[in-house]
C-alpha positions as CSV (number, residue, x, y, z in Angstrom):
1,M,74.1,24.6,27.5
2,N,74.1,21.7,30.0
3,V,71.9,19.0,28.9
4,L,71.7,15.6,30.4
5,A,69.8,12.4,28.3
6,I,68.7,9.3,29.8
7,E,67.9,6.4,27.3
8,T,66.5,3.2,29.0
9,T,63.6,2.1,26.5
10,T,65.5,-1.1,25.6
11,D,67.9,-3.4,27.2
12,I,70.6,-0.7,26.9
13,C,70.7,1.7,29.9
14,S,72.5,5.0,28.7
15,V,73.2,8.4,30.4
16,A,75.0,11.3,28.5
17,L,75.8,14.9,29.3
18,V,77.1,17.7,27.3
19,T,78.4,20.7,28.7
20,D,80.5,23.5,26.9
21,G,80.5,21.3,23.8
22,C,82.2,18.4,25.5
23,W,80.1,14.8,25.7
24,F,80.4,12.4,28.7
25,E,78.5,9.2,28.3
26,D,78.1,6.2,30.2
27,T,76.3,3.1,28.3
28,R,75.9,-0.4,29.4
29,S,73.8,-3.5,28.8
30,A,71.4,-3.9,31.8
31,P,68.3,-6.0,30.8
32,R,65.7,-5.1,33.4
33,L,68.3,-3.7,35.8
34,H,68.1,0.3,34.6
35,N,66.6,1.1,38.0
36,R,69.5,0.0,39.9
37,H,72.1,1.5,37.5
38,V,70.7,4.9,36.1
39,L,70.9,7.2,39.3
40,A,74.5,6.1,39.9
41,M,75.3,6.5,36.3
42,I,74.0,10.0,36.3
43,D,76.2,10.9,39.5
44,N,79.2,9.5,37.9
45,I,79.1,11.7,34.5
46,L,78.4,14.6,36.5
47,E,81.4,13.8,38.8
48,A,83.5,13.2,35.4
49,A,82.3,16.4,33.8
50,E,82.8,18.1,37.4
51,I,79.4,20.0,37.5
52,T,76.8,19.7,39.9
53,R,73.2,18.7,39.4
54,G,72.1,22.3,40.1
55,K,73.9,23.1,36.6
56,I,71.8,20.9,34.4
57,E,69.4,23.1,32.5
58,V,67.7,20.5,30.4
59,I,67.0,16.8,31.0
60,A,66.1,14.9,27.9
61,F,64.7,11.3,27.6
62,G,63.7,8.5,25.2
63,A,60.1,8.6,25.5
64,G,58.8,5.6,23.9
65,P,57.3,3.9,22.4
66,G,59.4,1.0,23.8
67,S,59.7,-1.4,26.9
68,F,56.7,-0.5,29.0
69,T,59.0,-0.3,32.2
70,G,62.1,1.2,30.6
71,V,60.2,4.3,29.1
72,R,58.8,5.0,32.5
73,I,61.8,4.7,34.3
74,A,63.3,7.2,31.9
75,A,60.5,9.7,32.3
76,A,60.3,9.2,36.2
77,V,64.0,9.8,36.6
78,A,63.9,12.9,34.1
79,Q,61.0,14.6,35.5
80,G,62.2,13.9,39.2
81,V,65.7,15.2,38.6
82,A,64.4,18.2,36.7
83,L,61.9,18.9,39.2
84,A,64.6,18.9,42.0
85,V,67.2,20.9,40.2
86,G,64.8,23.5,38.5
87,A,65.7,22.2,34.8
88,R,63.4,21.9,32.0
89,A,62.7,18.3,30.5
90,L,62.3,17.3,27.0
91,A,60.7,14.0,25.8
92,V,62.4,12.7,22.7
93,P,60.4,10.0,20.7
94,S,62.1,6.6,20.4
95,S,61.4,6.3,16.8
96,T,63.1,9.3,16.1
97,V,66.2,8.1,18.0
98,A,65.9,4.8,15.9
99,A,65.8,6.5,12.6
100,E,68.8,8.8,13.5
101,C,70.8,5.7,14.7
102,V,70.1,4.3,11.3
103,R,71.2,7.6,9.5
104,R,74.4,7.8,11.4
105,S,75.3,4.1,11.1
106,S,74.7,3.4,7.7
107,G,74.8,5.2,4.4
108,R,70.9,5.0,3.9
109,R,69.1,8.1,2.7
110,G,65.6,8.7,1.8
111,E,62.4,7.1,3.2
112,I,62.3,4.3,5.6
113,T,59.9,2.6,7.9
114,V,60.9,1.8,11.6
115,A,59.0,-0.9,13.3
116,R,59.2,-2.0,17.0
117,A,57.4,-5.2,18.1
118,C,54.7,-4.4,20.8
119,R,52.5,-7.3,20.9
120,P,52.4,-10.8,19.1
121,G,52.0,-10.1,15.3
122,L,51.8,-6.1,15.8
123,H,54.4,-3.3,15.7
124,H,54.7,0.1,16.3
125,V,55.4,1.8,13.0
126,S,56.6,5.0,11.8
127,R,58.1,6.7,9.0
128,F,61.1,8.8,8.3
129,T,63.0,10.7,5.8
130,L,66.8,10.2,6.1
131,G,68.6,13.4,5.2
132,Q,72.4,14.0,4.9
133,D,72.4,15.7,8.5
134,H,69.0,15.1,9.9
135,V,65.8,13.1,9.8
136,D,62.3,14.2,9.2
137,C,59.3,12.3,10.8
138,L,56.6,11.7,7.8
139,E,54.2,9.6,10.2
140,F,54.3,9.1,13.9
141,D,53.9,5.8,15.5
142,R,50.8,3.7,15.0
143,V,49.9,0.1,15.7
144,A,50.0,-2.1,12.5
145,V,50.9,-5.3,10.9
146,V,54.1,-5.1,9.2
147,D,56.5,-7.1,7.1
148,T,59.9,-6.7,9.1
149,S,61.8,-8.7,6.3
150,S,61.1,-6.0,3.9
151,T,64.2,-4.0,2.9
152,E,62.4,-0.8,3.6
153,V,61.6,-1.6,7.0
154,V,64.2,-1.4,9.9
155,D,63.5,-3.4,12.9
156,A,64.0,-1.3,15.9
157,A,65.0,-4.2,17.9
158,R,68.3,-4.5,16.0
159,L,69.5,-1.0,16.8
160,S,71.3,0.1,20.0
161,P,70.1,3.4,20.9
162,N,72.4,5.6,23.2
163,A,71.7,8.6,25.4
164,R,74.1,10.6,23.3
165,V,71.8,10.3,20.2
166,V,69.0,11.4,22.6
167,G,70.8,14.2,23.8
168,Q,71.9,15.5,20.0
169,L,68.2,15.3,19.2
170,A,67.2,17.3,22.2
171,L,70.0,20.0,21.2
172,D,68.2,20.3,17.9
173,G,64.9,20.8,19.5
174,I,65.8,22.5,22.6
175,D,63.0,25.1,22.4
176,A,60.5,22.4,23.1
177,A,61.7,21.8,26.4
178,V,58.9,22.2,28.9
179,A,58.3,22.1,32.8
180,P,58.9,18.6,34.2
181,A,55.4,17.5,34.7
182,L,54.6,18.4,31.0
183,A,57.1,16.0,29.4
184,L,55.4,12.8,29.1
185,P,56.1,9.2,27.7
186,Y,54.6,8.8,24.0
187,Y,51.5,6.6,24.0
188,V,50.4,4.9,20.7
189,E,46.6,5.1,20.3
190,G,45.3,1.3,20.3
191,D,48.3,-0.1,22.0
192,S,46.9,-1.6,25.0
193,P,46.4,-5.3,25.7
194,W,43.5,-4.7,28.1
195,R,40.0,-6.0,27.0
196,E,36.7,-5.2,28.6
197,A,35.4,-8.5,30.0
198,E,32.5,-10.3,28.4
199,G,29.2,-9.2,29.8
200,A,30.8,-6.2,31.7
């Protein structure tokens, strides 16, 4: 299976492709410049892998919660390219990507809380169990106050997610891939800075 993965939910801009079991990846730091790089990065790894866009079967993307603009860039690019080439799309929760990054980069196992700052004093908070070869989501993201100094809490801002992790998680859940229009970013209930004006 040919799976393209995109991760732009942080300052990292990352694209990865798996084809015939071989991985190709381009990851770089590009704060607020993802839109300038991501399409060229896709072309570069397709050229390196010597396959055309038309051979992509699934496009996975880090679907948030995360950077407001970054999440939407990943979703728009994934949907647009998938629609153009007739591929399916797959939204991969960014909290799951973060938990998988922790599992791979440390010896931690058991329950953890992943926290990602969203507004002053508030975080997106989710809970996972880290197993030997997988992660299980116990509680999906919600907006809450959390003590990021706790040893149980992992601050997602300290992690560097990449598209290869997104792609590998996508392979594990490939049956969930859908038509491009149905692959949407993840929104967290209550996470909106807008308030109705007084007297409205």
